[in-house]
N, C-alpha and C positions, 0 to 999 in steps of 0.2 A: 105574565104571571099575575094572578089575583092578589090584591092587597091583603096582607095578613091582619089578624086581630092581635093587638098588643095587650097582653094581660100582665098587669104590673103588681109585683109584690111590694106594695106601698110601705109597709113597716120596714122591710129590708132596705129600701132606698132612703127612707127618712133617717134611719139610724146611720146608714153609711154616710149620707151627706152631713149629718150632725157632727160626726166625729172627724170627717175629712176637712170641713171648713171651720174657720175660727168663729167662736161665739161672739166675737167683736163685731160681726156683721149684724147690724141691728136695723130695724125698720121703725115704723110709726110707734110711738110710745116708748121708744128706747129698748124694746125687747128683741132678743136674737131672732133672726129669720134665716139662719144659715141652712137649716134642714129643708125648709120650703124652697129656698133659692136653689140649693144643690139638686133637689129632686126635680124641680121644674126644668132646670138646665139639662139634666140627664134625659128627661122625657122629650124635650124639644130636639135634642140631638138624635134620639131614636126615631122620632117622627120624621126628621129631615133625612135620615139614612134609609128608612124602610117604608115610609109612606103608608102607615097602617090604615085600615078602613075604619077603625075605631080604637080608642084607648080605654081600657077598663081598669081602674085602680082598686085593688082588693085590700080589704081590711078584715080583721077577725080577732078572736080571743087571743090573749097572750099565750094561754095554754088551753088546748081543747079539752073540754070536760071528760070526754071518753078516754083521752090519753092520761089525764091525771088519775082517773079512776083505775086504769090498768096499772099505773106505776106512779105513786104519789110523789116521787122525787123528780118527776118530769118538770123541767124548767124551774125547779125549786131554788137553785143557786143563782138564778139570774138576778142581777141588781135591779132595783126599781128604776123606772124611767126618770132621767134627769129632769128637774123642774124647768130648765131652759128649753127642753124639747116638748114638754107637756102642752104648753099653749100653742105651739106650732102644730102639734098633732091634732088639736081641736079645730084649728083653722083649715087644715089640709083639705077635707072633703069639699067645702064651699069654694076654696080657691081653685082646686083642680076642676070642679064643675064649671067655673067661670072660663076656664081654658077649653072647654068642650070635652073634658075627660070625665066620664062617669065614675061613680064609686059604688062598690058593693061591700056589704059587711056579712061575714059568715056567721055572726051570732056566737053560739057556743063552740062552733068549729073554728078553724084557723084560716088565715088568708091562703095558706098552701092548698087547702081543700078546695077553695074557690078557684084557684089557678088551675088545678088539675081538672076540675069540672068544666070550666070554660074551654080548656083545650080539647077535652073529649067531645064537648058539644060542637065545637067548631070543626073538628075532624069528621064527626058524623055527618055534618052538612057539606063536606067536601072542601072545607076551607083550611087555611094554614094559620098557625098561631106562633107568635113570639112570646115566650114567658120571660119577663124582665125580672131577674131575681139573683141575689147573691147567695141563696140557700142551695147547697148541693143536693138536698133532698129532692129538689125539682128535676134532677137528672132522670128520675124514673119516668117522666113524661115524654122524653125525647123520642121522636119517631120521624118517619118521612114527612109528616105534616106538622110536627111540633119541634121547635128549636128553642133552646134556652139562651137568652141573651144575658151573659154572665159578666157582671162588672169586674174590671181588672185594670191594672196600671196600663196606661197607654190606650184605654178605651175598652168598652164591652166586647167580649168574645162570643161568637156564635158556636154553641155546643149542640151538635146533633148526636145520633147514636154512636158514630165512630169516635167522636170526641169524648163521649161518656166512657167508652171502652178504654180509650187511651189514658184517661185520667184516673179511672177507678179500677180497671181490670175486669169489669163485669158488664153485662148487657143492661140497658135501662130497666128492663123488667126485674132485674135482680138487685136493684138498689135497696129496696126494703130488707131483703135477706142480708145484704152486706152490712147495713146499719145494725141489724139485730146481732150480727156476729162481732163486728169491730167496735160497736157502740158509736155514740155521738156526744162528745163532751159538751158541746154547745147546748144540747137539749137535755143534758143530765142522764143520758142513756148509757150505762156502763158496758153493755155487750157481754161477750164471753170472756172471762178472765184470762189474760195472756194472749189473746188472739187479736192481732192488729189488722190493719187494712190489707196488707199484702197476704197474710195468712188466711184471712177471710176470703179474699178473692181467689186464692189457690183452691180452697175447699169448694167454693161455688163453681169454679172451673171444672173440678173433678166430679162433683156430685149434682150440680145443677140448681139446687134449692136448699133453703134452710131445713125443710122437712127431710130431704134426702140425706143431708149432712147429719142431722140428729139420729136418723135411723142407722146410718153407718157407724156412728159413735157407739151405738148399742150392740153392734155386730162385732164379736171378738175376732172375726176373720178379716175385718177391714184394715187397711194399711194406715193406721193413725198412731201417733206417738201416745204414750201413756198420759203425758201432760195435756195434749189436745183432747183426748178422750175424756179426761176428768173434767176439763173446762166445759165440755158440751153436755155431759151427763149430770152435772151438779144440779141444775134446775132448768131442764129443757122447756118446761111450761113458761117460765119467765122469758126465755129467749123467743118463744113463739109470740108472747105478748109484745115484745119489742118490735117484732116484724109487723104485727097488727098496728102498732102505734106509728110506725114509719110509713105505712101504706095510706095514701090519700083517700079520704072519704068522699063519696059522691054527693053532690048537692044539686037538687033539681032547679034548673034555671031556664030562662028564655034566652035564645040567641040574641046577643047585642046587635042593635041596628047600626048601620054606618053613621059615623059622626065625625065631621071634619074638625080641625083645630079652630077654636073661636079666638083668634088672635086679638081682636079689638076688646072683647070682654075680658080676656085674660090680662091684657095690658092695663086696663082700668083697675082690675083687682090688684094687680101687682103694685101700681102706684098708690092705691089706698093703703096697702100694707107697708109702703116705704121702700119697695124694691124697684128703684127707678131704672137701674141698668137692665133688669129683666123686662121691665115695661118697654124700654127702648127696643130690646131684641124682638119682643112680640109685635111692636108697632112696625118694625122693619119687615117682619114676616107677613103682616097684614098688607103692607104696601106692595110687597113683591107679588102677593097673590092677586091683588087688584090689577 
């Protein structure tokens, strides 16, 4: 089987590592390096398990401009980045590059949009993609050629189309519809009032899409409760905008070239930042390869 492309939701991994590991893990200059260390270790584990042909670390805007324009409350309640993470965030692209892992920035769009675009590009070329992300929005990308590597206790889980259906009750292509109906508190998207994840999945199972659900809500002959009908007809245009916000936007890219782990350079960069154990791990990887 051909080696997959590993597309990384770098903000997701940095935040996850930052909150999972103690800030007492400090490097050169006495500043925390817990986020960098945890992210590097997760990527090294993924490289060891899946031998990707290349690793692309994606960054982007905290809140995509088009999403904020559609709904100003999008991401509005998210707290600012902790100062202990800010300096690690700034160091991340150069450190990741030293390990042989390229970085891409989505500009005014989000890392999610880059991940989806990379996966589509790789699939179009006949390749396979692993999307390393803790964001369930990425479930919409799952297919025969695209698998989500979802962080979890006990190690990341591989989530394909069947796993998406098992977890959410809908097909991958219906994830934006599901988000529009049930909302997404982490993104500040309220969804339709009173319709939770189970109810949204049932509606999509019956009608197939948000558009069909909204059309059924306007039809007095449809089998919907008064409460559900009211939630769907209160502001259908806003629900449609939620679906648009949840749908990944395409970004024009060139297909990444194969790029192996640069263990020697990564080890040197890790030592410079004061992450000596990580440097030792990379040096062992370099020796094993030699």
